[in-house]
C-alpha positions as CSV (number, residue, x, y, z in Angstrom):
1,M,0.5,0.0,0.1
2,N,1.7,3.1,-1.8
3,T,1.3,6.5,0.9
4,T,-0.7,9.4,-1.2
5,P,1.7,12.7,-1.3
6,E,-1.3,14.3,0.6
7,H,-0.7,11.6,3.3
8,D,3.2,12.4,3.0
9,E,2.7,16.5,3.3
10,R,0.0,16.0,6.4
11,I,2.8,13.9,8.3
12,A,5.4,16.4,7.4
13,K,3.8,19.3,8.6
14,M,2.1,17.6,11.8
15,V,3.4,19.2,14.9
16,F,5.4,16.5,17.1
17,A,5.0,18.3,20.3
18,S,1.1,17.6,19.6
19,V,1.8,13.9,18.7
20,Y,4.3,13.4,21.9
21,P,2.0,13.0,24.5
22,H,-0.2,10.7,23.1
23,Y,2.5,8.3,22.6
24,L,3.0,8.8,26.2
25,K,-0.7,8.2,26.9
26,K,-0.6,4.6,24.8
27,V,2.8,3.8,26.6
28,E,1.6,4.2,30.5
29,T,-1.8,3.1,29.9
30,K,0.3,-0.2,28.8
31,G,2.7,-0.3,32.0
32,R,5.4,1.1,30.4
33,T,7.7,4.4,31.5
34,K,7.9,8.0,30.1
35,E,11.6,7.1,30.5
36,E,11.2,4.0,28.1
37,L,9.3,5.8,25.3
38,K,12.2,8.8,25.6
39,Q,14.9,5.7,26.1
40,V,13.1,4.4,22.0
41,I,12.9,8.0,20.9
42,E,16.7,8.4,21.6
43,W,17.6,5.2,19.9
44,L,15.8,6.0,16.9
45,T,16.8,9.4,16.7
46,G,20.2,10.1,18.6
47,F,17.9,12.9,20.9
48,D,18.9,13.3,24.4
49,D,16.4,13.9,27.1
50,Q,17.1,17.7,26.6
51,Q,17.0,18.2,23.0
52,L,13.8,16.2,22.6
53,Q,12.4,18.6,25.2
54,A,14.0,21.4,22.8
55,L,12.5,20.1,20.2
56,I,9.1,20.0,21.9
57,N,8.7,23.5,23.5
58,E,9.9,24.8,19.5
59,K,6.9,22.8,18.2
60,V,8.7,21.5,15.5
61,T,7.4,19.8,12.4
62,F,7.6,15.9,12.0
63,E,9.5,17.1,8.8
64,T,11.9,19.0,10.8
65,F,12.1,16.8,13.6
66,F,13.3,14.3,11.4
67,K,16.3,16.2,9.3
68,K,17.0,17.3,12.6
69,A,17.4,13.4,13.7
70,K,21.0,11.2,13.0
71,L,18.9,8.0,12.4
72,N,20.1,5.1,14.0
73,P,21.6,2.8,11.4
74,N,19.7,-0.3,12.8
75,A,16.6,1.6,11.7
76,Q,15.9,-0.2,8.9
77,L,15.5,-3.5,10.6
78,I,12.2,-2.0,11.7
79,T,9.5,-3.8,9.8
80,G,6.0,-4.7,9.7
81,V,2.3,-2.7,9.2
82,I,1.8,-0.2,10.9
83,C,-1.5,2.1,10.3
84,G,-2.4,0.4,7.4
85,Y,1.8,0.7,5.6
86,R,3.9,-2.0,5.4
87,I,6.6,0.0,6.7
88,E,9.3,-1.5,4.4
89,E,7.5,0.0,1.3
90,I,7.1,3.2,2.4
91,K,8.7,5.2,-0.6
92,N,8.8,8.4,1.4
93,S,11.4,8.6,3.7
94,L,10.3,11.2,5.9
95,T,7.1,9.2,5.7
96,Q,9.0,5.9,6.8
97,Q,10.6,7.4,9.2
98,A,7.9,8.6,11.0
99,R,6.2,5.1,10.5
100,Y,9.5,3.3,12.5
101,L,8.8,5.8,15.4
102,D,4.6,4.5,15.5
103,K,6.2,1.2,15.0
104,L,8.6,1.8,18.2
105,I,6.2,2.6,20.0
106,D,3.6,0.4,19.5
107,E,6.1,-2.6,20.4
108,L,7.0,-0.6,23.7
109,A,3.3,-0.8,24.6
110,K,2.4,-4.1,23.5
111,G,5.5,-5.6,26.2
112,R,7.9,-6.1,23.8
113,K,11.4,-6.3,25.5
114,M,13.0,-3.4,25.5
115,E,16.2,-5.2,23.6
116,K,14.0,-6.7,20.5
117,N,12.1,-2.7,20.7
118,L,16.1,-1.0,20.0
119,R,17.1,-4.7,17.7
120,T,20.0,-5.2,19.9
121,E,18.8,-8.9,19.8
């Protein structure tokens, strides 16, 4: 299933700070912690706590968020279906990166071991 240009544009213009509370609620509802969420985000993007908070405060878009990120070289190991899209088949790199993050958070919320989430096992 290919994404549309409109879909890709909507993701690019979405403000990360508006989505972050939903990520947090999703993982905390399932018994995971804010620290684990931050660990997953740091693994994917390279952003530490201070950098992440600054980006949230600046209300950056996903486009800016991922432009500033240093994507983990193992990110391409994140595969599967999220939001109806097979991640490894997404052509738009920004949309793919956003779906990497969605997939990691989904796995965290589902109770997957952190080592597996971070593709170290």
